[in-house]
C-alpha positions in Angstrom: 62.1 196.6 -131.1 65.1 198.2 -129.4 64.7 199.2 -125.8 66.0 202.3 -124.0 66.3 202.5 -120.2 66.1 206.0 -118.9 67.0 207.4 -115.5 65.6 210.8 -114.7 62.9 210.2 -117.2 60.3 212.3 -115.5 62.4 215.5 -115.8 62.2 218.2 -118.4 64.6 216.5 -120.8 63.5 213.0 -119.9 59.8 213.5 -120.6 60.3 215.0 -124.1 63.1 212.5 -125.0 60.9 209.6 -123.9 58.1 210.8 -126.3 60.6 211.2 -129.2 62.0 207.7 -128.6 58.5 206.2 -128.6 57.6 208.1 -131.8 60.7 206.6 -133.4 59.7 203.0 -132.5 61.8 202.4 -129.4 60.5 200.7 -126.3 61.2 203.0 -123.4 61.6 201.9 -119.8 61.8 204.7 -117.2 63.3 203.9 -113.8 61.2 205.4 -110.9 60.4 205.0 -107.2 56.7 205.8 -107.8 54.7 202.6 -107.5 51.6 204.3 -108.9 53.5 204.6 -112.2 54.9 201.1 -112.1 51.5 199.6 -111.2 49.8 201.4 -114.1 47.5 203.4 -111.7 48.3 206.5 -113.8 46.4 206.0 -117.0 47.8 208.7 -119.3 51.1 207.1 -120.2 51.6 206.5 -123.9 52.0 203.1 -125.6 55.6 201.9 -125.8 56.5 203.5 -122.5 56.8 201.5 -119.3 58.1 202.0 -115.8 60.4 199.9 -113.6 61.5 200.2 -110.0 64.7 201.6 -108.6 65.6 203.2 -105.3 69.1 204.8 -105.3 69.2 205.3 -101.5 68.4 201.6 -100.9 70.6 200.5 -103.8 67.7 198.6 -105.4 66.9 198.2 -109.1 64.7 196.0 -111.2 67.2 193.6 -112.8 64.9 192.7 -115.6 64.9 196.4 -116.7 68.7 196.2 -117.1 68.9 192.8 -118.7 66.2 193.6 -121.3 67.5 196.9 -122.6 69.8 197.8 -125.5 70.7 201.4 -124.4 70.9 203.4 -121.2 70.3 207.2 -121.1 71.4 208.4 -117.7 69.7 211.8 -116.8 69.2 211.3 -113.0 70.2 214.1 -110.7 68.6 216.6 -108.3 67.8 219.9 -109.8 70.7 222.3 -109.4 68.5 225.4 -109.4 65.5 224.0 -107.5 66.6 225.0 -104.0 69.1 227.3 -102.3 72.6 225.8 -102.0 72.9 224.8 -98.4 75.6 222.3 -97.5 72.9 219.6 -97.3 71.5 220.5 -100.7 74.9 220.5 -102.3 75.5 217.0 -101.0 72.1 215.9 -102.4 73.0 217.4 -105.8 76.3 215.5 -106.0 75.2 212.2 -104.5 72.0 212.0 -106.6 74.3 211.8 -109.6 77.2 209.7 -108.3 75.1 207.2 -106.4 72.7 206.7 -109.3 75.7 206.0 -111.6 77.1 203.5 -109.1 73.8 201.7 -108.9 73.6 201.4 -112.7 77.2 200.2 -113.0 76.6 197.6 -110.2 73.5 196.3 -112.1 75.4 196.1 -115.4 78.3 194.3 -113.8 76.2 191.8 -111.9 73.6 190.9 -114.5 74.0 189.5 -118.0 72.8 192.2 -120.4 72.9 193.4 -124.0 73.5 197.1 -123.4 75.4 198.6 -126.3 75.9 202.2 -125.1 75.4 204.5 -122.2 74.6 208.2 -122.9 75.0 210.2 -119.8 74.2 213.8 -118.9 76.7 216.3 -117.6 76.6 220.1 -117.7 78.5 223.2 -118.8 79.0 223.9 -115.1 82.2 222.1 -115.9 83.6 225.3 -117.3 84.6 228.4 -115.4 84.0 232.1 -116.2 84.9 233.3 -119.7 88.4 234.1 -120.6 89.7 236.2 -123.6 90.2 233.0 -125.5 86.8 231.4 -124.7 85.0 234.6 -125.7 86.6 234.2 -129.2 86.2 230.4 -129.7 84.2 229.1 -126.8 85.2 226.5 -124.3 86.1 223.2 -125.9 85.7 219.7 -124.3 89.4 219.5 -123.6 89.2 222.2 -120.9 89.9 221.2 -117.3 87.0 221.6 -114.8 86.8 224.8 -112.9 87.5 224.6 -109.2 84.1 225.6 -107.8 81.0 223.7 -106.6 79.5 223.0 -110.1 82.9 222.3 -111.6 83.6 219.7 -109.0 80.1 218.3 -109.2 80.5 217.8 -113.0 83.9 216.2 -112.5 82.5 213.7 -110.0 79.4 213.2 -112.1 81.5 212.3 -115.2 83.9 210.2 -113.3 81.1 208.2 -111.7 79.8 206.8 -115.0 83.3 206.1 -116.5 83.4 202.4 -115.2 80.9 201.4 -117.9 83.7 201.6 -120.4 85.5 198.8 -118.4 82.4 196.7 -119.0 82.8 197.2 -122.8 80.0 199.7 -123.2 80.3 202.8 -125.5 80.0 205.9 -123.4 79.0 209.4 -124.4 78.8 212.3 -122.0 76.9 215.4 -122.9 77.8 218.7 -121.2 74.4 220.4 -121.5 73.8 224.1 -121.7 70.8 226.0 -120.3 67.8 224.1 -121.7 65.0 226.3 -123.0 61.6 224.5 -122.7 58.0 225.4 -122.0 57.8 222.5 -119.4 60.0 224.1 -116.8 63.5 225.3 -116.1 65.2 228.6 -117.1 62.8 229.6 -119.8 59.8 229.6 -117.4 61.8 231.7 -114.9 62.7 234.2 -117.5 59.1 234.6 -118.5 57.7 235.1 -114.9 58.4 238.8 -114.6 57.0 239.4 -118.1 53.5 238.6 -116.8 53.8 242.0 -115.2 55.4 243.5 -118.3 58.9 243.6 -116.8 61.9 242.2 -118.6 64.3 241.4 -115.8 67.9 241.8 -116.8 70.2 239.9 -114.3 73.2 241.9 -113.1 74.8 243.8 -116.0 73.1 241.5 -118.5 76.4 241.1 -120.4 77.1 237.6 -119.1 77.0 235.0 -121.9 74.4 232.2 -121.7 75.2 229.0 -123.6 71.7 227.7 -124.2 69.9 224.9 -126.1 66.3 224.4 -127.3 64.6 221.3 -125.7 64.1 219.7 -129.2 67.8 220.0 -130.0 69.1 218.5 -126.7 66.8 215.6 -127.1 67.9 215.2 -130.7 71.5 215.1 -129.6 70.7 212.3 -127.2 69.1 210.4 -130.1 72.0 211.1 -132.4 74.5 209.9 -129.8 72.4 206.7 -129.2 72.1 205.9 -132.9 75.6 206.8 -134.1 78.2 204.2 -133.0 81.0 206.5 -134.0 80.1 209.0 -131.2 82.1 208.3 -128.1 83.5 210.6 -125.4 82.5 214.0 -124.3 80.5 216.6 -126.3 79.2 220.0 -125.5 75.4 220.2 -126.0 74.8 223.9 -126.5 73.5 225.9 -129.5 76.2 227.4 -131.8 75.1 231.0 -131.1 75.4 231.8 -127.4 73.8 235.2 -126.3 74.1 237.4 -123.4 71.4 237.6 -120.7 70.1 240.9 -121.9 69.7 239.7 -125.5 67.9 236.6 -124.3 65.5 238.4 -122.0 64.7 241.1 -124.5 64.1 238.6 -127.2 61.5 236.8 -125.1 59.9 240.1 -124.1 59.6 241.2 -127.7 58.1 237.9 -128.8 55.5 238.1 -126.0 54.7 241.8 -125.8 56.2 243.6 -128.8 57.4 246.9 -127.5 55.0 247.0 -124.5 57.4 246.0 -121.7 59.9 247.7 -119.3 63.5 246.5 -119.2 64.5 246.5 -115.5 68.0 245.5 -114.2 68.2 243.3 -111.1 71.4 244.4 -109.3 74.0 241.7 -108.6 73.8 242.4 -104.8 70.1 241.6 -104.7 70.6 238.3 -106.6 73.3 237.4 -104.0 70.9 238.1 -101.2 68.1 236.1 -102.8 70.1 233.2 -104.3 73.1 233.0 -102.1 76.0 231.0 -103.6 73.9 230.1 -106.6 74.0 233.7 -107.8 77.6 233.0 -108.9 76.2 230.8 -111.7 73.5 233.3 -112.6 76.0 236.1 -113.1 78.8 234.0 -114.6 79.5 234.3 -118.3 80.3 231.0 -120.0 80.7 230.7 -123.8 80.7 227.1 -124.9 81.7 225.8 -128.3 79.5 223.4 -130.2 82.0 222.7 -132.9 82.8 219.1 -131.9 79.2 217.8 -132.0 78.6 219.7 -135.3 81.8 218.2 -136.8 80.3 214.8 -135.8 77.4 215.5 -138.2 74.7 216.9 -135.9 72.6 219.8 -137.3 70.7 222.1 -135.0 67.0 222.9 -135.6 67.4 226.0 -133.6 70.9 227.5 -133.9 69.8 231.0 -133.1 67.9 232.4 -130.1 65.4 234.2 -132.4 64.1 231.0 -133.9 64.3 229.1 -130.6 62.2 231.7 -128.7 59.8 232.0 -131.5 59.3 228.2 -131.6 58.7 228.0 -127.9 56.2 230.9 -127.8 54.3 229.8 -130.9 54.0 226.3 -129.5 53.4 226.7 -125.7 53.1 222.9 -125.1 
């Protein structure tokens, strides 16, 4: 049985990906600081899934977890949209990614291991606002990072995991779009106003959202893990980006038919409420999925219509 070590395994992607790996017969080890999980005090974990200790701040990691695994999936990182971007929070966002990478690399360098590949998260925050060219073809993986907080974060994030290549490991980095899932994240936020029958259009609503269904992002991680030819950087976003208005109205129609009110939320209000983070909410970013598709990956949910329908018809 092949083993997969996962950082960030209790997040939205990590939880679903862990289940998919177990279903496929992998032994999954999730790194965590929670002793209750490690000691087995929480009884609802599934067979084939185990927990091992690490503490990034203290630079501590269970060496056995590293020496006994075949693959590493690196998802760890503080949630970008969880809190307002104070200077302290921005430091946490960056260091949660770079320091966790450094700890993994240190463990791989100092301990004999059989790790074949590392699949690491990144994000489409790498890219700046749309240009005339990107609106036609989408941003490709060869683009330079934009010079703002998320662009610099993604640059440091991707650079932080690069040393695994010096250790002879295959490295894949996935620049992930906005993940749509019933377990948290953007989809849940889009749905909140609809409880009151309001479809909240952010700003003009014309900004492009490069999204991906939770099943597809997890399937891309599996695809990258199992296909030795995959190496380097790939965009992980659906082939049919949509603007904010289209996305919100699609969710509203699936939930309420025609019984809702579309209500714009002006940009200045978003700036007051969200601060610097509002830049990302209002930014239009069209990302190309051509490279991952050319590598043979096929999306289950290439269009927003099927993605939203699948999520609403299967809440959990």
